[in-house]
C-alpha positions in Angstrom: -12.8 43.3 32.8 -9.9 45.0 34.6 -7.2 45.6 32.1 -4.2 47.9 32.7 -1.4 48.9 30.3 2.0 49.9 31.4 3.5 52.3 29.1 6.4 54.6 29.0 9.7 55.2 27.4 12.4 52.6 26.7 14.2 51.5 29.8 11.6 53.2 32.2 11.0 49.9 34.1 7.9 48.8 32.5 9.0 45.2 32.2 10.5 45.2 35.6 7.3 46.3 37.1 5.4 43.7 35.2 7.8 40.9 36.4 7.3 42.1 40.0 3.5 42.0 39.6 3.6 38.5 37.9 5.6 37.4 41.1 2.9 38.5 43.3 0.4 36.5 41.3 -1.1 39.0 39.0 -2.1 38.0 35.6 0.2 39.7 33.1 0.7 39.7 29.2 4.1 40.5 28.2 5.1 42.9 25.2 5.6 40.8 22.1 7.5 43.2 19.7 10.9 42.8 21.6 10.5 39.0 21.4 9.7 38.9 17.6 12.7 41.1 17.0 15.1 38.9 19.2 13.8 35.8 17.4 14.5 37.4 13.9 18.0 38.6 15.1 18.8 35.0 16.2 17.7 33.8 12.7 20.1 36.3 11.1 17.5 39.0 10.1 19.0 42.2 11.5 16.1 44.4 10.3 12.9 42.3 10.8 10.8 45.6 10.9 11.4 46.0 7.2 9.6 42.5 6.4 5.9 42.9 5.3 5.0 40.4 7.9 6.6 41.9 10.8 3.4 43.5 12.3 1.6 40.2 11.7 4.2 38.4 13.8 4.0 40.8 16.7 0.0 40.7 16.5 0.1 36.8 16.4 2.3 36.6 19.4 0.4 39.3 21.3 -2.8 37.5 20.7 -1.6 34.1 21.7 -0.4 35.6 25.0 -3.6 37.5 25.6 -5.7 34.2 24.9 -3.2 32.2 27.2 -3.6 34.8 30.0 -7.2 35.6 29.4 -8.8 32.3 30.6 -10.6 34.1 33.7 -12.3 37.3 31.9 -12.9 38.9 35.3 -9.4 38.6 36.4 -7.3 41.7 36.5 -4.7 41.9 33.7 -1.6 44.0 33.3 -0.1 44.5 29.8 3.4 45.5 29.0 2.4 47.9 26.5 -0.5 46.5 24.5 -2.1 45.7 21.2 -2.8 49.6 20.9 1.1 49.8 20.7 1.3 47.3 18.0 -1.4 49.3 16.2 0.7 52.6 16.6 4.0 50.8 15.4 2.1 49.5 12.2 0.8 53.1 11.5 4.3 54.4 12.2 5.8 51.8 9.7 3.3 52.8 7.3 1.3 49.5 7.1 -2.3 49.5 6.8 -4.5 49.8 10.0 -4.9 46.6 12.1 -7.5 45.4 14.4 -6.1 43.7 17.3 -8.6 42.1 19.8 
């Protein structure tokens, strides 16, 4: 397995690099939290991180993206952040530890 995680501060270019790699044919797994927040905002929920199922929604989307991308286990994969980041976020928000695999 070849897995790489792009990490860094907001606005540092992680997603731009990921999109460039994807356009070159690399297998990528996009970050899920931003999309979950955007969806909740469109639904009128301005503070989705305050909901008890916020982390669950992120984990579910992240796992779905991993499964969709991981059809070839030997293939190189690049993650925009990672399940590890979702774990760190859950700890920061005071939720119990999660196992994301």
